[in-house]
Steps between C-alpha positions, in 0.01 A plus 500: 500500500609856439456783751150598389377143513640474854313816601183358347539173693561704819173689455315175425628360827393809695155489337462132587582563867370851564462479880839334548668752275338792683603365841852453367511859377347642820832548680639692201182706470509595868873579489487721191184675614645561848821650358300744283266603786793543744696721262190699405420575865855574618593711196173689526565558870850625421374752244229618732742541786746693281220732394405552860859576599520756217176653627680576824675782315787554259867532599405434865735406781366363828696585814416259782620482862769239553491210744560520870708248692427369849758275660674456167175384333363692202140603560409537133485778246315813616548441872760778535271802488752763398341713224360846580344796324833682536653231277250589229596869523869405481444287187297776329768762572816301433417249226477667157415168330182477709182658361246428779510362853190339657516377863242252616361344817225243501286288727170317485195648673127441521339776293145595600225695328159495673414129528755392235859403579795341328851401601750656264843656478554864592803657333648827615656677203591836344374667177813363322357149548283548189797581274738239638256209501313594183163553675227744412173629645179438303273718717574776747858575613804356669624673816744792470812626677275727703300198620830341606618807692163534679469123556149507362272202534424460131518184290501379142374145462532222245206385288474162676478664842243746364291209362512315831392800706280708270384270222434704187466831688781756461718502814613862460413709806408196713661440840660172597633396840854361531602405853219719628621806304273657239656546155333689220532338155626751247589271208452167325801326346498370140473120485838328468400135506612220733873484560510128584763435766557876537161573658193668356569870436129559444413388854692776681441821689760776449547774760763770558812336636530749788144419609566128472823511699390730779125445538441143377807283541708691753830436318800710405654255255408419141416160359629582154628781283417484129742694282455578131817547301519760225540225241558127469867563413553697822354242741841364598629856538204576726583198716860617533385852601261361761779280642718812529229695679433208740870426557519679838155450646410148385798281575518255789801500738645217289475711185202322345203681347180500710288542187457329166426642156312298242411594148238359268760302307587309821134429571438388141805271511389347831145444371635346180729260685219395733264450208759293310553275800128445544457431129777239496364325808151477353627410152707217655181350634341518155808341339472209744147448363648492146749236610222296657316531167812373323512198727134438417580511129790255546276268700222496242748454215648195678149362528447576134816311405381198693148516348636534145783249516338277237437801278866594528602144400276510192646834389853373543409181306385709202813712492480763775840583642581566868535875422146498355356349820707742710374797302142383522494483882705818542253683279204365697657617831577841344145533364358430848722761666441763231125454508518532880713812459256663259202423723705626796562832321126544437424411864775734630391796286133439583558474875721809495236701314220380729707564816581853382136578421368357829766641731561831327876433496719611214647186339772494237509215248857482374565278191842398635378280791226361274751389239741378769239287670386356166860424403565336835188287455634379165840432659335299780302294253812431291716405800244276670406342168854381427503194724165356377609570139835322545326212677262463204784527242702235685230232481590179318257460204449125560433544872270793422298288254461226761381750766137465613 
């Protein structure tokens, strides 16, 4: 038989044993489909996270308190509360590569309006917060420098918080209670969308930082300073200038920094590495399923060799060579794996599409993992079909003809 005749015989065998063929292909189908779904979800999550990081602002550096040590044990990042409003003034005055400086403090509180209440984050900020973090106000106003100096009890709230407390009614001019203190809402933020692992910026209440520090939280230290560089090219220069400004006031007795500076590139790299690790772990599980499918193909091909021993003997008796028998069974194993791979692609694409529609997640179907999983399925079928094919080709024609 030539190649096309071998393919025809393979399809005849599959058609004659539909259920057995489907069960044989099931491992390959699940493996290929799982690889496609896993890559679609993880790559979609990566793109969404990158977009959310970029929404945090452009050319932004995040200055965080360092870690405190107790008894030689590091207490974790952010435990050394060392940043102050004076640091912000020093950065603004002495760092020419810095465009805006936005200090922040934050804490969760129960927010009350009449008989409605919600637990959400309260962020103390300055007017520069809008420029640095790429935020805007859709209705009303953000607080001003005058509000900061007078420590006014005014607030601008996110759309999710507004929905939870006021429904579809405009919140402007309404009073909310935070820790028993009445705040007048003067603005409504523009919707930003969920930020995944970075919190929900739409479920926030923003108040003047001086009011937050003195009247709400009773703190003198900052949780974070967001700094916007003049340009992307000057971000490293801005870091160097900040280090110079902090050289005297923010070094431990041992000479270490008691603060850390992170930029968006660091965050993106960390998220990418974490996403890659998760993808490989999940993909490994799917590949195991493909290998199990290959074992299933080998098993069923060995059964097929046993069932068709007499047929093999007849073909050899009328002139079929060992290579012809080998090719026939290899082609049958390959046809099984390729059919499983094609069905797996349809299943994977369909499940990804359905999952995206039902969950609202952004999924990304990349042709590379689809082709890779299909190619691996073909490789598995070829590898696991070799032994049964060699076993069939090695049969003695006389013994094969006698087989019952």
